[in-house]
C-alpha positions, -999 to +999 in steps of 0.1 A: +145-353+049+168-374+028+169-354-003+151-326-022+143-323-059+137-288-072+125-274-104+093-262-122+062-281-129+043-283-162+027-249-155+062-234-149+055-229-111+085-235-088+082-268-069+101-288-044+098-326-039+107-337-004+118-374-003+121-395+028+140-427+022+137-459+042+157-491+039+128-512+049+114-543+032+079-538+048+058-517+070+029-529+091-003-513+102-010-501+138-041-487+154-021-454+160-023-424+137+008-419+116+026-449+131+036-481+115+057-511+125+088-523+108+115-549+113+149-538+126+179-559+135+166-565+171+129-570+162+098-551+153+093-516+164+067-488+161+079-458+142+066-427+125+050-434+091+075-423+064+049-403+046+040-385+078+076-377+083+078-362+048+045-343+053+058-329+086+090-316+069+068-299+042+046-283+069+077-270+087+090-255+055+056-239+046+053-224+081+088-213+088+106-207+055+099-172+040+111-182+005+085-209+002+057-184+007+073-155-011+081-175-042+049-196-040+069-229-041+047-259-043+058-286-019+053-323-026+063-347+002+068-384-005+084-415+009+102-444-008+109-477+009+137-489-014+144-524-001 
């Protein structure tokens, strides 16, 4: 995860936004689940979908971080391709 935003939502519940950043200009479809193609310096490559990466970080926190469960922290994963 590249960065986290914490705070409270409109209902005053604690929340955590998980952001996965990619310096990509595009992502292409593949027939594989949670896999995309993108262009790197040495050509196109299949990689994990950035949204899947963010989701997997959220799943890890939900399953292995006691504070997330104890404080009922809502997790919202997202990805941003900023180029």
